[in-house]
N, C-alpha and C positions, 0 to 999 in steps of 0.2 A: 772465102773457103778457109777451112781449118788448116789445110796444108799450107796455104799462103801464109796464114798467121803464124804458124809454127816456124816456117822458113824465115819469116821477118824477125821474130823474136830471137830465134837461136843464131841468126847471123849477126845479130847485135850483141850477143854474148849475154843476154838477159835470161832470167829464170822464168820458166813457163808454169803457171799455176796449175795445180792438179786438184783432184776431188778432195784430198785431205788438206789442202791448203798450199802455202808456199814452203819450200824447204826452208828450215830455220837457218839462220846464220850462225856458224860455229862459234863466232866471237860473243854471241848472246847466250851461250850455254850456261846454265847455272843461275842466270839472272831471273828473278821473278818479275812478271808484269801482269797487269790485269788483262782478263780476257777481251774487254772492250778495247783496250789499247792495241792489243795484237790483232783484233779484227779491223780496227781502223787502219792500222799499218798495212794489212793485207789488202784492205779495200783500195788504199791509196796506190799501193804497188800495182794492183790489177788495173786501176784507172790509167795509171802512166803507160802501162804496156798497150792497153786497148787504144788509148789516144795516140800513141806512136804509130800504130798500124793505121788508124783513121787518117792521120796526117798524110802518111805516105800514099794512101789509096786517093785522098782528096787532091793530092798534086797530080796524080795520073789521070784523073777523070777528064779534065778539060780537053786533053789531047786525044781522048777516045771518041771515035765516031760511031762505033757499033759495039754492042754487047752481045755476046753469044748466050742465049737463053739457057741451053744445056749446062753452061758453066755458072750462070748466076742462080739459077733455080731449077735443078734437075727435076724436082716434084712437078713444078708447073709445066716444064718441057714434056714430061711424060704423061701428064693428065689428059684424059680423053672424055668426051661427051660432057662438057660442063654446062651447067645452067647459070645464066647471069641475070641478075635483077637490076634493071636499069630504071632509076626514077623517071616517072612520067611515061613509061612505056607499057602500062597495064593494059591488058586487053580482055574483054568479057569472055572471049572464046578460050581463054586459058593458054594462048600461044605466048611464047617468051623468047628471049634471045638465047641462042644455043652456040657454044663453041665447040666444034668437033675436035679440033686439035690445033696446036700452034706449030 
């Protein structure tokens, strides 16, 4: 979840990317650089942040025995009356697998 991501990033003192990009480094003020170099630097910084979160989550997963669906996917948890296509389960009468709720 985004709240966990924000908590992990801010707890490590890193910058959170925003819609406008990353906050520029005040030491870089006045220096000109190409937009491609700036975009690549921003992409690399974003990758580092996301990979840090991934590594932390990946370390926690082996110890987890259950996941709460409402925490992992609120949209799926709240979904009702789903229709599920299962390969090989086609019936001429039009009946199909249905999931009322989780």
